[in-house]
C-alpha positions as CSV (number, residue, x, y, z in Angstrom):
1,X,-113.0,-22.4,-87.6
2,X,-115.0,-25.3,-86.2
3,X,-113.5,-28.3,-84.5
4,X,-114.2,-30.4,-87.6
5,X,-112.2,-28.1,-89.9
6,X,-108.5,-28.7,-90.4
7,X,-106.3,-25.6,-90.4
8,X,-104.6,-24.8,-93.6
9,X,-100.8,-24.8,-93.9
10,X,-100.8,-21.0,-93.9
11,X,-102.9,-20.9,-90.7
12,X,-100.6,-23.4,-89.0
13,X,-97.6,-21.3,-89.9
14,X,-99.3,-18.2,-88.6
15,X,-100.4,-20.0,-85.4
16,X,-96.7,-21.0,-84.8
17,X,-95.7,-17.3,-85.1
18,X,-94.0,-17.8,-88.5
19,X,-94.3,-15.6,-91.6
20,X,-96.3,-17.3,-94.4
21,X,-94.3,-17.6,-97.6
22,X,-94.8,-19.7,-100.7
23,X,-91.6,-21.5,-99.9
24,X,-92.5,-22.4,-96.3
25,X,-95.9,-23.6,-97.4
26,X,-94.4,-25.7,-100.1
27,X,-91.7,-27.0,-97.8
28,X,-94.2,-28.0,-95.1
29,X,-96.4,-29.7,-97.7
30,X,-93.4,-31.5,-99.2
31,X,-92.3,-32.9,-95.8
32,X,-95.9,-34.0,-95.0
33,X,-96.4,-35.6,-98.4
34,X,-93.0,-37.4,-98.2
35,X,-91.6,-40.2,-96.1
36,X,-88.7,-39.3,-93.9
37,X,-87.1,-37.1,-96.5
38,X,-83.6,-35.7,-96.4
39,X,-82.8,-32.1,-97.2
40,X,-81.9,-32.7,-100.9
41,X,-85.3,-34.5,-101.5
42,X,-87.1,-31.7,-99.7
43,X,-85.4,-29.1,-101.8
44,X,-86.3,-30.9,-104.9
45,X,-89.9,-31.2,-103.8
46,X,-90.1,-27.5,-103.0
47,X,-88.6,-26.6,-106.4
48,X,-91.2,-28.7,-108.1
49,X,-93.9,-26.7,-106.3
50,X,-92.5,-23.1,-106.4
51,X,-89.5,-23.0,-108.6
52,X,-86.0,-22.0,-107.4
53,X,-85.1,-22.1,-103.8
54,X,-81.6,-22.2,-102.4
55,X,-80.4,-25.1,-100.2
56,X,-79.6,-22.5,-97.5
57,X,-83.2,-21.3,-97.6
58,X,-84.4,-24.9,-97.2
59,X,-82.1,-25.4,-94.2
60,X,-83.3,-22.1,-92.6
61,X,-87.0,-23.0,-93.1
62,X,-86.5,-26.5,-91.8
63,X,-84.8,-25.1,-88.7
64,X,-87.7,-22.7,-88.1
65,X,-90.4,-25.3,-88.7
66,X,-88.6,-27.8,-86.4
67,X,-88.3,-25.2,-83.7
68,X,-92.0,-24.3,-84.1
69,X,-92.9,-28.0,-83.7
70,X,-94.5,-28.3,-87.2
71,X,-91.7,-30.7,-88.4
72,X,-89.7,-33.4,-86.6
73,X,-86.0,-34.0,-87.3
74,X,-84.7,-37.5,-87.2
75,X,-81.0,-38.2,-87.4
76,X,-80.1,-41.9,-87.4
77,X,-76.5,-42.6,-86.6
78,X,-74.4,-42.6,-89.8
79,X,-77.2,-41.1,-91.9
80,X,-78.2,-37.6,-93.0
81,X,-80.9,-35.8,-91.1
82,X,-84.4,-36.7,-92.2
83,X,-87.6,-34.8,-91.6
84,X,-91.2,-35.8,-91.2
85,X,-94.5,-34.1,-90.6
86,X,-95.7,-36.6,-88.0
87,X,-95.4,-34.5,-84.8
88,X,-97.3,-34.4,-81.6
89,X,-97.0,-38.0,-80.6
90,X,-94.0,-40.0,-79.2
91,X,-93.6,-42.5,-82.1
92,X,-90.3,-44.2,-82.9
93,X,-88.5,-45.3,-86.0
94,X,-87.0,-48.4,-87.6
95,X,-84.1,-48.1,-90.0
96,X,-82.8,-50.6,-92.5
97,X,-79.0,-51.1,-92.0
98,X,-78.6,-52.0,-95.7
99,X,-80.6,-49.5,-97.8
100,X,-81.4,-46.8,-95.1
101,X,-85.2,-46.8,-95.5
102,X,-87.0,-45.4,-92.4
103,X,-90.4,-46.4,-91.1
104,X,-92.5,-45.2,-88.2
105,X,-93.1,-47.5,-85.2
106,X,-95.9,-46.5,-82.8
107,X,-95.0,-46.1,-79.1
108,X,-94.3,-49.4,-77.4
109,X,-96.8,-48.8,-74.5
110,X,-99.0,-46.0,-73.4
111,X,-98.5,-42.3,-73.8
112,X,-95.4,-40.2,-74.0
113,X,-92.7,-40.8,-73.0
114,X,-93.9,-44.5,-73.2
115,X,-90.6,-45.7,-71.7
116,X,-89.5,-45.3,-68.1
117,X,-85.9,-44.5,-67.4
118,X,-84.2,-46.5,-64.7
119,X,-82.8,-43.3,-63.2
120,X,-84.2,-39.9,-64.4
121,X,-81.4,-38.0,-62.7
122,X,-83.9,-35.4,-61.6
123,X,-85.1,-34.7,-65.1
124,X,-88.8,-34.3,-66.0
125,X,-88.9,-36.6,-69.0
126,X,-91.4,-35.8,-71.7
127,X,-90.2,-37.8,-74.7
128,X,-88.3,-41.0,-75.5
129,X,-86.6,-41.5,-78.8
130,X,-86.0,-45.0,-79.9
131,X,-84.5,-46.2,-83.2
132,X,-84.8,-49.8,-84.0
133,X,-82.2,-51.1,-86.5
134,X,-82.6,-54.1,-88.8
135,X,-83.1,-55.1,-92.4
136,X,-86.2,-54.2,-94.4
137,X,-88.2,-56.9,-96.1
138,X,-86.6,-56.3,-99.5
139,X,-83.0,-56.3,-98.1
140,X,-83.7,-59.3,-96.0
141,X,-85.0,-61.2,-99.0
142,X,-82.1,-60.1,-101.1
143,X,-79.6,-61.4,-98.5
144,X,-81.2,-64.8,-98.2
145,X,-81.3,-65.4,-102.0
């Protein structure tokens, strides 16, 4: 493969040491095509692609893909876990307190971890997770009308 070629989903799974199955390929593609999807939405998307898959199988595949670094898990307080395919950078998220929509926010400054802790307590910090909270444009407009 040349530098200009993008690896296929199957090659990414193999490269992460995971067995390639139709369900895993469909799941990874569903997460990447979606926008901060919860488990139910992912399961629905996988079923649209490959037919029946149990919710337990979706959870197990998400665990494996997250552990392999192919999927990122986001769990805003008070909300179900969401998953995204944007990995490998230290971006953050903004969540609407009214409707729960989630959007990506690029790192505030520089490279990971892009925030400096006042006291690192001897840790070697590699990532900072920030969740901004507010109202999305639609909810903000609805409240002001």
